C-alpha positions in Angstrom: 121.8 109.1 162.8 121.5 105.4 162.2 123.8 103.2 164.4 125.6 100.1 163.2 122.9 97.9 164.6 120.2 99.7 162.6 118.8 101.7 165.5 117.6 105.2 165.2 116.5 107.6 168.0 114.4 110.6 167.2 115.7 113.9 168.6 114.2 115.3 171.8 112.7 118.1 169.7 111.0 115.6 167.5 109.7 113.6 170.4 108.4 116.7 172.2 106.5 117.6 169.0 104.9 114.2 168.9 104.1 114.4 172.6 102.2 117.7 172.2 100.4 116.4 169.1 99.2 113.2 170.7 98.1 114.8 173.9 96.0 117.3 171.9 94.2 114.6 170.0 90.5 114.0 170.6 89.3 110.6 171.8 89.5 107.7 169.3 88.8 104.0 169.7 90.5 102.7 166.6 94.1 103.7 165.9 93.5 104.4 162.3 90.8 107.0 163.3 93.4 109.1 164.9 94.2 112.4 163.2 97.4 112.2 161.1 100.1 114.8 160.6 99.8 117.6 158.1 102.8 119.3 156.5 102.7 122.2 159.0 102.7 119.8 162.0 105.8 118.5 163.8 108.4 119.9 161.5 111.4 118.4 163.2 109.7 114.9 163.3 108.8 115.0 159.6 112.3 116.1 158.6 113.8 113.2 160.5 111.3 110.8 158.9 112.8 111.9 155.6 116.2 110.9 156.9 114.8 107.5 157.7 113.2 107.2 154.2 116.5 107.8 152.6 118.1 105.1 154.7 115.2 102.7 153.7 115.5 103.4 150.0 119.2 104.1 149.6 121.0 102.8 152.7 120.7 99.7 154.8 117.0 99.3 154.1 116.3 98.5 157.8 115.7 101.0 160.6 114.8 100.1 164.2 113.3 103.2 165.9 114.1 103.3 169.6 111.1 103.8 172.0 109.7 107.4 172.3 110.4 108.7 175.8 107.7 110.6 177.6 109.3 112.6 180.3 106.0 114.2 181.3 103.6 111.4 181.8 103.9 107.8 180.7 102.4 107.1 177.3 99.4 104.7 177.3 99.5 101.7 175.0 97.0 103.5 172.8 99.3 106.5 172.5 102.4 104.3 171.8 100.4 102.6 169.0 99.5 106.0 167.7 103.1 107.0 167.3 103.7 104.1 164.8 100.5 105.1 163.0 101.8 108.7 162.6 105.2 107.4 161.5 103.7 105.1 158.9 101.5 107.9 157.5 104.4 110.2 157.3 106.3 107.6 155.2 103.4 106.8 152.9 99.7 105.9 152.3 98.6 103.1 154.6 97.0 100.2 152.8 94.1 97.9 153.5 95.4 94.5 154.8 92.3 92.3 155.1 88.7 91.9 153.8 87.4 94.0 156.8 89.3 97.0 155.4 91.7 97.4 158.4 94.9 99.4 157.8 96.5 98.5 161.1 96.7 94.8 162.0 97.5 93.4 165.4 100.0 90.6 165.1 99.4 88.0 167.9 98.8 84.3 168.4 95.0 83.7 168.1 95.2 80.1 169.1 98.1 77.8 170.0 96.8 75.2 167.6 96.7 77.7 164.6 98.9 77.0 161.7 99.4 78.3 158.2 99.0 74.8 156.9 95.4 75.0 158.3 94.8 78.2 156.4 95.7 80.8 159.1 97.7 83.9 158.1 101.2 84.1 159.5 100.4 87.0 161.8 97.7 84.9 163.5 100.0 82.2 164.7 103.0 81.6 167.0 104.9 79.8 164.3 108.5 80.6 163.5 110.5 80.3 160.3 109.1 81.1 156.9 111.4 84.1 156.1 109.4 86.3 153.7 108.3 89.7 152.5 104.9 91.0 153.4 104.0 92.1 149.9 102.4 88.8 148.8 98.7 89.3 149.6 98.2 91.9 146.9 99.5 91.9 143.3 100.7 95.5 143.2 103.9 96.9 144.7 104.2 98.9 147.9 107.3 100.1 149.7 107.3 100.3 153.5 106.6 97.8 156.3 106.0 99.2 159.8 106.0 96.8 162.6 105.7 98.2 166.1 106.2 96.1 169.3 103.5 96.6 171.9 104.5 93.6 174.0 107.2 91.0 173.7 106.7 87.2 174.3 107.8 85.6 177.6 109.9 83.2 175.5 111.2 83.3 171.9 109.8 85.6 169.2 113.3 86.7 168.0 112.9 88.7 164.7 115.1 87.7 161.7 116.0 90.2 159.1 117.7 89.5 155.8 119.0 92.1 153.3 117.8 91.0 149.9 120.7 92.7 148.1 123.1 90.3 149.8 120.8 87.4 148.9 120.8 88.4 145.3 124.6 88.7 145.3 124.9 85.1 146.5 122.4 83.9 143.9 124.1 85.7 141.1 127.6 84.5 142.0 126.8 80.9 142.9 123.3 80.0 141.6 122.7 81.8 138.3 120.4 79.0 137.1 118.1 79.7 140.1 117.8 83.4 139.2 116.2 82.6 135.8 113.6 80.4 137.5 112.8 83.0 140.2 112.2 85.6 137.5 109.4 83.6 136.0 105.7 83.7 137.2 104.5 81.8 140.2 100.9 81.6 141.6 100.1 83.6 144.8 97.2 83.3 147.2 95.6 86.6 148.3 94.9 85.0 151.7 92.8 87.2 154.0 92.6 90.0 151.5 90.6 88.4 148.7 89.4 85.0 147.6 91.7 85.1 144.5 95.1 84.2 143.2 97.4 86.1 140.9 100.7 85.5 139.0 104.0 87.2 139.6 107.7 86.4 139.8 109.5 86.0 143.1 112.3 88.2 141.7 111.8 91.5 139.7 114.0 94.6 139.3 113.4 98.3 139.9 114.3 101.2 137.7 117.8 101.2 139.2 118.3 97.6 138.3 118.1 96.5 142.0 116.5 93.2 142.9 113.0 93.2 144.4 111.7 90.1 146.1 108.2 88.7 146.7 108.2 85.6 148.9 106.1 83.6 151.3 106.3 80.0 150.5 103.2 78.6 152.2 101.0 81.1 150.3 102.6 80.2 147.0 102.3 76.5 147.6 98.7 76.8 148.6 97.8 78.8 145.5 99.5 76.2 143.2 97.8 73.3 145.1 94.3 74.9 145.1 94.4 75.5 141.4 95.6 71.9 140.7 98.8 73.4 139.3 101.5 71.9 141.5 105.0 73.5 141.6 107.4 71.9 139.1 110.5 70.2 140.2 112.4 73.2 138.7 110.4 75.6 140.8 110.8 73.6 144.0 114.5 73.4 143.4 114.7 77.2 143.0 112.6 77.9 146.1 114.6 75.4 148.2 117.8 77.1 147.2 116.5 80.6 148.0 115.2 79.4 151.4 118.5 77.8 152.2 120.3 81.1 151.5 117.8 83.0 153.7 118.3 80.5 156.5 122.1 80.8 156.6 123.2 82.7 159.7 125.8 84.8 157.7 122.9 86.5 155.9 120.7 87.2 159.0 120.5 90.0 161.5 118.5 89.0 164.6 116.8 91.3 167.1 114.4 90.7 170.0 112.1 93.7 170.1 111.2 95.5 173.3 107.9 97.4 173.9 107.9 100.7 172.0 110.5 99.8 169.4 109.4 100.1 165.8 110.8 98.2 162.8 110.8 99.9 159.4 111.9 98.1 156.3 111.9 98.6 152.5 109.8 95.5 152.1 110.9 94.2 148.7 114.5 94.4 149.7 114.4 93.0 153.2 113.0 89.6 154.0 112.0 88.9 157.6 110.7 86.2 159.9 110.8 85.2 163.5 111.5 82.3 165.8 108.5 80.6 167.4 107.3 82.0 170.6 105.2 81.3 173.7 103.0 83.6 175.7 102.1 83.2 179.4 99.4 80.7 180.1 97.0 83.4 181.3 98.1 86.0 178.7 95.3 88.0 177.1 94.8 89.8 173.8 95.2 93.6 173.5 91.4 93.9 173.2 90.9 92.0 176.5 93.8 93.9 178.1 91.9 97.2 177.7 89.3 95.9 180.2 91.6 94.0 182.5 95.2 95.1 183.2 95.8 92.4 185.8 96.8 89.7 183.3 99.9 89.8 181.1 99.6 90.9 177.5 100.3 88.4 174.6 103.2 89.1 172.3 101.7 91.8 170.2 102.9 93.8 167.2 101.1 96.5 165.2 101.6 96.0 161.4 101.2 98.7 158.8 101.8 98.6 155.0 102.5 101.9 153.4 102.7 102.8 149.7 104.9 105.8 148.8 102.9 108.8 147.8 103.6 110.2 144.4 104.1 113.7 145.9 105.8 113.9 149.3 104.8 116.5 151.9 108.2 117.8 152.9 108.8 120.5 155.4 
């Protein structure tokens, strides 16, 4: 059952099923090469995933999964990462997130001097702000964002979550002129996925008439500038108004993730961001950490995008 603060703990039966499944896996170097669950595997776990799916699609749209507890032998980082991979696959079909074809992306600061203004992707920086949805790099719609905390920062890195249904309510009641602008096409950069742009509105609606957002301002501004098609005064006004609503504390839920926690959102109806963060001076990447456990690990999250399958494998 989901608590008031969005947290969900899988039952001991579900966790024991996952433990047995993971410990029986053959060796794999890349997380996405790990065997995924079939319909006859881990029945209790898959049934509880459907509870989470219902919450994501029809409830609060946000679920924070508590860390899986291994009473037998402490999970390795690789095994903890595999849990979020299995969870994401149970929700939907994982999507490619970059030109290299990766379906799991490690989110960490590549270089303290990195910035989106210099062309870096958001997940490669330590920058804060920029409340957004993830569904901006590709023109088609997908449903589920999975963000798993491997290691928190030594300072900062608080995650910001905003329910888009509340944002839409404010826009409709107080700024109806902005709605009509957000419903028109903007240019978007497919940064890191393809050397291309596409057109799409910030705001669309699903079959139930609910709002669906697509928003990451730097990628939008970059696409307009690169094509010598600057944003109009009307568009800038609409985006400024939207960002001001997103930044208001009344519309935000904040959570600092601890290692092992997994964030799940229905991406088009939950915008998210973070505060800026700092790693230890001698912190290493997850790839370096595999070779040397004597140094602290950078703030690291695993990110997965999943598209809902047309036919669900229910148990």
